[in-house]
C-alpha positions as CSV (number, residue, x, y, z in Angstrom):
1,M,1.1,10.7,-3.8
2,I,3.2,13.9,-6.0
3,K,4.5,17.0,-5.4
4,A,3.1,19.7,-7.6
5,D,3.9,23.2,-8.2
6,L,1.3,24.6,-11.1
7,H,2.9,28.0,-11.2
8,I,5.9,28.5,-12.4
9,H,7.9,30.2,-15.6
10,T,10.9,29.0,-17.9
11,A,13.5,31.3,-20.2
12,Y,10.8,31.1,-22.6
13,S,9.2,34.1,-20.8
14,M,10.6,37.5,-21.4
15,D,10.9,38.0,-17.8
16,C,12.7,34.6,-16.9
17,T,15.9,33.7,-17.9
18,M,15.8,30.2,-15.7
19,S,16.8,27.2,-18.8
20,L,15.3,24.7,-18.4
21,E,17.9,22.3,-17.2
22,Q,18.2,24.8,-13.7
23,I,14.2,23.9,-13.6
24,I,14.6,20.1,-13.7
25,A,18.2,20.3,-12.0
26,R,15.7,22.0,-8.6
27,C,12.8,19.8,-8.6
28,L,14.8,16.9,-8.5
29,E,16.5,18.6,-5.4
30,V,13.7,19.5,-3.4
31,G,10.9,16.4,-4.2
32,I,8.9,18.5,-7.0
33,N,7.9,16.0,-9.6
34,C,5.0,17.9,-11.6
35,L,5.2,21.5,-13.2
36,A,2.6,23.3,-14.9
37,A,5.3,25.6,-16.7
38,A,3.1,28.4,-17.5
39,D,5.2,31.2,-19.6
40,H,3.8,34.6,-20.7
41,N,2.3,34.0,-23.7
42,A,4.4,31.3,-24.5
43,I,4.7,27.4,-24.5
44,A,7.2,26.0,-26.5
45,G,9.2,25.9,-23.6
46,A,6.7,24.3,-21.8
47,I,6.6,21.9,-24.4
48,K,10.5,21.4,-24.5
49,L,10.7,20.8,-20.9
50,K,7.5,18.5,-21.1
51,E,10.0,16.4,-23.6
52,I,13.0,16.6,-21.6
53,A,12.2,16.1,-17.8
54,P,11.5,12.7,-16.1
55,F,8.7,14.0,-14.4
56,T,5.0,15.5,-15.3
57,I,4.9,19.0,-17.6
58,I,1.9,20.3,-18.0
59,V,1.6,22.1,-20.9
60,S,0.7,25.8,-19.5
61,E,0.6,29.7,-20.8
62,E,-0.3,32.8,-18.5
63,I,-2.3,34.3,-21.8
64,L,-2.7,38.5,-21.9
65,T,-6.1,39.0,-22.9
66,L,-7.4,42.3,-22.6
67,D,-9.0,42.4,-19.3
68,G,-6.4,40.4,-17.4
69,E,-4.4,37.2,-17.3
70,I,-5.8,33.6,-17.5
71,I,-3.6,30.5,-17.2
72,G,-4.6,28.3,-19.5
73,M,-3.3,24.3,-18.9
74,F,-2.7,21.2,-20.8
75,L,-2.6,23.1,-24.1
76,T,-2.1,22.0,-27.2
77,Q,-1.5,25.3,-29.0
78,E,0.1,28.9,-28.3
79,I,-2.4,31.3,-27.9
80,P,-2.0,35.2,-28.6
81,S,-1.6,37.3,-26.2
82,K,-3.9,40.8,-26.2
83,L,-7.3,39.4,-27.2
84,P,-10.5,40.1,-25.8
85,M,-11.1,37.1,-22.5
86,E,-13.9,35.2,-24.2
87,E,-11.9,34.6,-27.4
88,T,-8.8,34.1,-25.2
89,I,-11.1,31.3,-22.7
90,A,-12.7,30.1,-26.1
91,R,-9.5,29.2,-27.8
92,I,-8.4,28.0,-24.2
93,K,-11.6,25.5,-24.0
94,A,-11.6,25.0,-27.9
95,Q,-8.2,22.7,-27.6
96,G,-9.5,20.4,-24.8
97,G,-7.8,23.1,-22.2
98,L,-8.3,24.3,-18.6
99,V,-9.1,28.0,-17.9
100,C,-7.3,28.8,-14.3
101,I,-7.3,32.1,-12.9
102,P,-3.6,32.8,-11.6
103,H,-3.5,35.8,-8.0
104,P,-6.9,36.6,-8.3
105,C,-7.1,39.0,-5.4
106,D,-3.5,40.8,-5.8
107,R,-4.2,44.1,-6.1
108,L,-0.7,45.4,-6.8
109,R,-0.1,43.6,-10.1
110,L,-1.8,45.6,-12.9
111,S,-3.0,41.9,-14.9
112,V,-5.3,41.3,-12.2
113,F,-9.2,40.9,-12.8
114,R,-11.3,43.7,-11.5
115,D,-14.2,42.2,-9.0
116,Q,-16.5,43.2,-12.3
117,V,-15.4,40.8,-14.3
118,F,-15.3,37.5,-12.2
119,E,-18.9,37.1,-12.5
120,H,-18.4,36.9,-16.3
121,I,-16.4,34.8,-16.4
122,M,-16.6,32.3,-14.0
123,P,-18.7,29.9,-15.6
124,E,-15.4,29.3,-17.6
125,V,-12.6,29.1,-15.1
126,D,-11.7,25.2,-13.9
127,I,-9.4,26.5,-11.0
128,I,-8.2,29.3,-9.1
129,E,-4.9,29.7,-7.5
130,V,-5.6,30.1,-3.8
131,F,-1.8,30.5,-3.3
132,N,1.2,32.3,-5.1
133,A,4.4,32.4,-3.4
134,R,5.1,35.8,-5.3
135,S,2.0,37.7,-4.3
136,L,2.7,41.1,-2.6
137,S,-1.1,41.9,-1.1
138,P,-1.7,41.5,2.2
139,G,-4.2,38.8,2.6
140,S,-4.2,37.6,-1.3
141,S,-4.1,34.1,-0.2
142,A,-7.8,34.3,2.4
143,K,-9.6,36.3,-0.4
144,A,-9.0,33.9,-2.7
145,R,-9.6,31.0,-1.6
146,Q,-13.1,32.6,-0.6
147,L,-13.3,33.6,-3.8
148,A,-12.8,29.8,-5.0
149,Q,-15.1,29.0,-2.4
150,K,-17.7,31.3,-3.3
151,Y,-17.9,29.9,-6.8
152,G,-16.8,26.5,-6.5
153,K,-13.6,26.2,-7.9
154,L,-11.3,24.0,-7.3
155,A,-7.8,25.1,-5.8
156,S,-4.1,25.5,-6.6
157,A,-1.5,26.6,-6.1
158,G,2.0,27.9,-8.3
159,S,5.4,29.5,-6.8
160,D,5.3,31.4,-9.8
161,A,9.1,31.3,-9.7
162,H,11.0,33.3,-12.4
163,T,14.5,31.6,-10.4
164,P,15.6,28.3,-9.3
165,S,15.6,29.3,-5.7
166,E,11.5,29.7,-5.7
167,I,10.4,26.4,-7.5
168,G,8.4,24.5,-4.9
169,N,7.8,27.2,-2.4
170,A,3.9,26.8,-3.1
171,C,2.7,23.1,-4.4
172,V,0.0,20.8,-4.4
173,E,0.4,17.5,-2.5
174,M,-2.2,15.5,-5.1
175,P,-2.6,11.9,-6.8
176,E,-1.2,10.5,-9.3
177,F,-2.6,11.7,-12.6
178,S,-2.3,10.4,-16.5
179,S,-5.2,12.6,-17.8
180,K,-6.7,15.9,-17.4
181,D,-9.4,14.6,-16.0
182,E,-8.0,12.3,-14.1
183,F,-5.5,16.0,-13.1
184,L,-9.1,17.6,-11.7
185,A,-10.1,14.4,-9.7
186,S,-6.4,14.3,-7.8
187,L,-6.4,18.6,-7.3
188,A,-9.8,17.8,-5.5
189,K,-8.2,15.8,-3.2
190,G,-5.1,17.8,-3.2
191,K,-3.3,20.1,0.0
192,I,-2.0,22.6,-0.5
193,F,1.3,23.9,1.3
194,G,3.8,26.4,0.7
195,S,5.4,30.0,2.1
196,K,6.0,33.3,1.1
197,S,9.3,34.0,-1.7
198,K,10.8,36.9,-1.0
199,P,9.7,40.3,-2.1
200,T,13.5,40.2,-3.4
201,V,12.8,38.0,-6.2
202,H,10.9,39.9,-8.2
203,F,13.7,41.8,-8.6
204,S,14.9,39.7,-11.0
205,S,12.1,39.2,-12.9
206,I,12.2,43.1,-13.6
207,W,16.5,43.0,-14.9
208,A,15.3,39.4,-17.1
209,R,13.3,41.9,-18.6
210,F,16.0,44.6,-19.3
211,K,18.6,42.2,-20.3
212,K,16.4,40.5,-22.8
213,R,15.3,44.1,-24.3
214,L,19.1,45.1,-24.7
215,S,19.5,41.6,-26.5
């Protein structure tokens, strides 16, 4: 079995300064041996992390569409932001990727999909993130689980880490895998563990964004 944190960021995100070396060190410290590195509108960090990490890295991207955020998993090419939702999904699928909806019920995020959008996109969705350690909206995890059950989608979890101490705050304990199809089968057997990060972690993202704008 492996412990997979299926949503983290790296310094290649505009609101994160966490280096690849810090990520690896923290994972080895807390026993996380699989990551989905999903930077905002970028995959360069995930690709480099995959080259140097001594454990499995799923190259992913958290993509801002015109309707909300989608995570593309198992990507080989970066997908631009602010495209129509349908085009973003089509580009993920065209490169053999998986579509994951992050923090779907966190109403405190401006980038969350609205209810009327879900019915339209669900046929193309592979995974719903049912636990996000950074979500602040009360009851968001329970609502996300209900959403996954309603549409018969696989459930994932991620810390949404932007700092080393957050890594592993959410994870899926699941069988090992060596391909996208094996990942789906493994995720179906996974068990989700985690606890919410302190609300103050959001200040680190604000500060990182400010510092990068200055530079």
